[in-house]
C-alpha positions in Angstrom: -124.2 -177.0 146.3 -122.7 -173.6 147.0 -119.5 -172.5 145.3 -116.3 -172.6 147.4 -115.2 -169.1 148.4 -111.5 -168.3 147.9 -110.8 -165.1 149.9 -107.5 -163.2 149.8 -106.7 -161.0 152.8 -104.7 -158.1 151.4 -102.4 -156.6 154.1 -100.3 -153.4 153.7 -96.9 -153.9 152.1 -98.1 -157.1 150.5 -95.7 -158.9 148.2 -97.3 -158.9 144.7 -96.1 -162.3 143.6 -97.3 -164.0 146.7 -100.8 -162.7 145.8 -100.6 -163.0 142.0 -99.3 -166.6 141.8 -102.1 -168.2 143.9 -104.7 -165.8 142.5 -103.9 -166.7 138.9 -104.3 -170.4 139.8 -107.9 -169.8 140.8 -108.5 -167.4 137.9 -107.5 -170.2 135.5 -109.7 -172.6 137.4 -112.7 -170.3 136.9 -111.9 -170.2 133.1 -112.1 -174.0 133.2 -115.5 -173.9 134.9 -114.6 -174.5 138.5 -117.5 -173.8 140.9 -115.5 -171.3 143.0 -115.8 -167.6 143.8 -112.7 -165.4 144.4 -112.9 -162.4 146.6 -110.5 -159.9 148.2 -110.6 -158.0 151.5 -108.6 -156.0 153.9 -108.9 -154.1 157.2 -107.9 -150.7 155.8 -108.2 -148.4 152.8 -105.3 -147.0 150.8 -103.4 -150.3 150.7 -100.1 -150.3 148.7 -97.9 -153.2 147.9 -94.2 -153.5 149.0 -93.3 -152.0 145.7 -95.7 -149.0 146.3 -98.3 -150.3 143.8 -101.7 -149.0 145.1 -104.8 -151.2 145.3 -108.3 -150.0 144.6 -111.1 -150.1 147.1 -111.3 -153.4 148.9 -114.1 -154.9 151.0 -113.7 -154.8 154.7 -113.0 -158.3 156.0 -116.1 -158.1 158.2 -118.3 -157.9 155.1 -117.0 -161.2 153.8 -119.2 -164.2 154.5 -117.1 -167.3 155.2 -118.7 -170.7 155.1 -117.5 -174.1 156.2 -115.1 -175.4 153.5 -114.1 -172.0 152.2 -110.4 -170.9 152.0 -108.8 -167.8 153.4 -105.4 -166.9 151.9 -102.9 -164.5 153.6 -100.2 -163.6 151.1 -96.8 -162.5 152.4 -95.9 -158.9 153.2 -92.9 -157.1 154.6 -92.0 -158.8 157.9 -91.2 -155.4 159.4 -94.8 -154.4 158.9 -96.2 -157.8 160.0 -94.5 -157.4 163.3 -95.3 -153.7 163.7 -97.5 -152.1 166.3 -100.1 -151.4 163.7 -100.4 -155.0 162.8 -100.3 -156.2 166.4 -103.2 -153.8 167.1 -105.5 -155.6 164.7 -107.1 -157.7 167.4 -110.5 -157.9 165.7 -108.8 -159.1 162.5 -107.0 -161.8 164.4 -110.3 -162.8 166.0 -112.1 -162.9 162.7 -109.4 -165.2 161.3 -109.7 -167.5 164.3 -113.5 -167.4 164.1 -113.5 -168.4 160.4 -111.3 -171.3 161.2 -113.4 -172.5 164.1 -116.4 -172.4 161.9 -114.8 -174.8 159.4 -112.8 -172.6 157.0 -109.3 -173.5 155.8 -106.7 -170.9 156.5 -103.6 -170.6 154.3 -100.5 -168.4 154.5 -98.1 -167.8 151.6 -94.5 -167.0 152.4 -94.2 -164.5 155.2 -98.0 -164.5 155.7 -97.1 -167.1 158.3 -96.0 -164.2 160.6 -99.6 -162.9 160.5 -101.0 -166.4 161.0 -98.7 -167.1 164.0 -100.0 -164.0 165.7 -103.5 -165.4 165.6 -102.3 -168.4 167.6 -103.5 -170.8 164.9 -100.0 -172.1 164.3 -99.4 -173.1 167.9 -98.4 -176.7 168.0 -98.9 -177.1 164.3 -96.6 -177.7 161.4 -95.8 -174.6 159.4 -93.1 -173.0 157.1 -92.2 -169.8 155.5 -89.5 -168.3 153.2 -86.2 -169.9 154.0 -84.6 -166.6 154.9 -87.2 -166.1 157.6 -87.6 -169.6 159.2 -85.2 -168.9 162.1 -86.9 -165.6 162.8 -90.4 -167.1 162.7 -89.4 -169.9 165.1 -87.7 -167.4 167.5 -90.6 -165.0 167.5 -93.2 -167.8 168.0 -91.6 -170.7 169.9 -94.9 -172.6 170.2 -95.0 -173.4 166.4 -93.7 -176.6 164.9 -91.5 -175.1 162.1 -90.6 -177.3 159.1 -87.8 -176.3 156.8 -86.9 -177.4 153.3 -90.5 -178.0 152.3 -92.8 -176.4 149.7 -95.9 -176.2 152.0 -97.4 -177.8 155.1 -100.9 -179.0 155.9 -102.0 -179.5 159.5 -105.7 -179.6 160.5 -107.0 -177.2 157.9 -104.1 -174.9 158.3 -101.8 -174.5 155.3 -98.5 -172.6 155.1 -96.1 -172.3 152.1 -92.5 -171.5 151.6 -91.3 -168.4 149.7 -92.9 -166.7 146.7 -93.7 -169.2 143.9 -94.3 -172.0 146.5 -97.7 -170.2 146.9 -98.5 -171.5 143.4 -97.7 -175.0 144.5 -100.0 -174.6 147.5 -102.8 -173.2 145.4 -102.6 -176.0 142.9 -102.6 -178.5 145.8 -105.7 -177.0 147.2 -107.3 -176.9 143.8 -106.7 -180.6 143.5 -108.5 -181.0 146.8 -111.5 -179.1 145.5 -111.6 -180.4 141.9 -109.3 -183.4 141.7 -105.8 -184.0 140.4 -106.7 -184.1 136.7 -108.4 -180.6 136.9 -105.5 -179.2 138.9 -103.1 -180.6 136.3 -104.9 -178.8 133.5 -104.6 -175.5 135.3 -100.9 -176.1 135.9 -100.4 -176.8 132.2 -102.2 -173.6 131.4 -99.8 -171.8 133.7 -96.8 -173.7 132.3 -96.1 -175.0 135.8 -94.9 -178.5 136.7 -97.0 -179.6 139.7 -94.7 -180.5 142.6 -95.7 -182.5 145.7 -94.8 -181.6 149.2 -91.8 -183.9 149.3 -92.5 -185.4 152.7 -95.7 -187.3 151.8 -96.2 -190.4 149.6 -98.8 -188.9 147.4 -98.9 -190.7 144.1 -101.0 -189.5 141.2 -100.7 -190.7 137.6 -102.0 -187.3 136.5 -98.9 -185.7 138.0 -96.3 -188.4 137.8 -94.0 -189.0 134.8 -94.2 -185.3 133.8 -90.8 -184.1 135.0 -89.4 -183.6 131.5 -89.5 -180.8 128.9 -90.2 -182.8 125.7 -93.2 -181.0 124.1 -94.2 -184.0 121.9 -94.4 -186.4 124.8 -96.3 -183.9 126.9 -98.9 -183.7 124.0 -99.2 -187.5 124.0 -99.7 -187.6 127.8 -102.2 -184.8 127.6 -104.2 -186.7 124.9 -104.1 -189.9 126.8 -105.3 -188.2 130.0 -108.2 -186.5 128.3 -109.2 -189.6 126.2 -108.8 -192.5 128.6 -112.3 -193.7 127.6 -111.1 -194.3 124.0 -109.2 -197.0 122.2 -106.1 -195.3 121.0 -103.5 -196.7 118.7 -99.8 -196.1 118.8 -100.0 -194.6 115.3 -102.6 -192.0 116.4 -100.2 -191.0 119.2 -97.2 -190.8 116.9 -99.2 -188.4 114.7 -99.9 -186.2 117.8 -96.2 -186.3 118.7 -95.1 -185.6 115.1 -92.7 -188.6 115.1 -92.7 -192.2 114.0 -94.3 -194.9 116.1 -90.9 -196.4 116.7 -89.4 -193.1 117.7 -92.3 -192.3 120.0 -91.9 -195.7 121.8 -88.2 -195.0 122.4 -88.5 -191.4 123.4 -91.5 -191.8 125.6 -89.7 -194.4 127.7 -86.5 -192.2 127.8 -88.4 -189.1 129.0 -90.8 -190.7 131.4 -89.2 -193.9 132.5 -92.3 -195.9 131.6 -93.6 -197.2 128.2 -96.7 -195.9 126.5 -98.9 -198.9 127.1 -98.0 -199.1 130.8 -98.7 -195.3 131.2 -102.1 -195.7 129.5 -103.0 -198.6 131.7 -102.2 -196.5 134.8 -104.6 -193.8 133.5 -107.3 -196.5 132.9 -106.9 -197.8 136.4 -107.6 -194.3 137.7 -110.7 -194.1 135.6 -111.8 -197.6 136.7 -111.4 -196.5 140.4 -113.6 -193.5 139.7 -116.3 -195.4 137.8 -116.4 -198.1 140.4 -118.0 -195.6 142.8 -121.2 -196.3 140.8 -122.4 -199.7 142.1 -124.8 -200.1 139.1 -122.2 -200.1 136.4 -121.6 -203.5 134.7 -118.2 -204.8 133.8 -119.1 -204.6 130.1 -119.9 -200.9 130.5 -116.8 -200.4 132.6 -114.6 -201.9 129.9 -116.2 -199.8 127.2 -115.9 -196.6 129.2 -112.2 -197.2 129.8 -111.3 -198.0 126.1 -110.6 -201.7 126.8 -111.1 -204.4 124.4 -113.0 -206.9 126.6 -114.1 -207.7 130.2 -111.1 -210.0 130.4 -108.8 -207.1 129.9 -110.7 -205.2 132.5 -110.4 -208.1 134.9 -106.6 -208.1 134.5 -106.4 -204.4 135.3 -108.7 -204.7 138.3 -106.6 -207.4 139.8 -103.8 -204.9 140.3 -105.9 -201.9 141.5 
């Protein structure tokens, strides 16, 4: 299976953080072994950022091969440029973006990149967002879009848009979870010291992401260990050593910080593992129990009743 291409379209006057945040997510994913390829392109040479930082030589967008299932990111840039005559004159670039989408690619804007995407026509009738300072302007300039405010990012028929600046990181992590799964995305978020946030308007539950909205390092270490070792039988005393506290103190603080006790949290992780393993129709209940760190098939049956 071919690697998924992640392509960043670098426009003049690009905002560095809009690019760097999402780019770093995929760089860390590569470090963890994700089967992805990151590339960069533009329509011009001599690109400089909004802070006058120059870029080296970039590929022309026409030289980039986009396949079905690949992702094109358009980081934000100065709106004055995105609405300029120079930008509006890039008819072939707009057509290339539409063509990539029509051939099955995902197209994603970060922050004010939505102003570029709106000019392609791909946002017409679709949900979208941008930086909160620019939402009214985006809606006024492009009345056919379905603007959504107070949201981190939107997703509508393979078109993604994010709110301002760091929301691009949230969008990139969300997309990474689509490619590699929630647990992988969580590992990358942890590497970036970022708490994964959901869109806010969807009921998207994931035990790998829930119960993490706290800053207690010891409890995070315990949660990390449980997530990475859901196939093992783990005792409370082992976890207390990881947290550098007594078993009694761990029990109390874990519940205080997460709102759930250690055993219930571990069972939620096991249920997720069971769901994944059940995709294999040849696996026996005895094997399933063993692979989930359960004592018996009876324990497994109890968990399966509430899956």
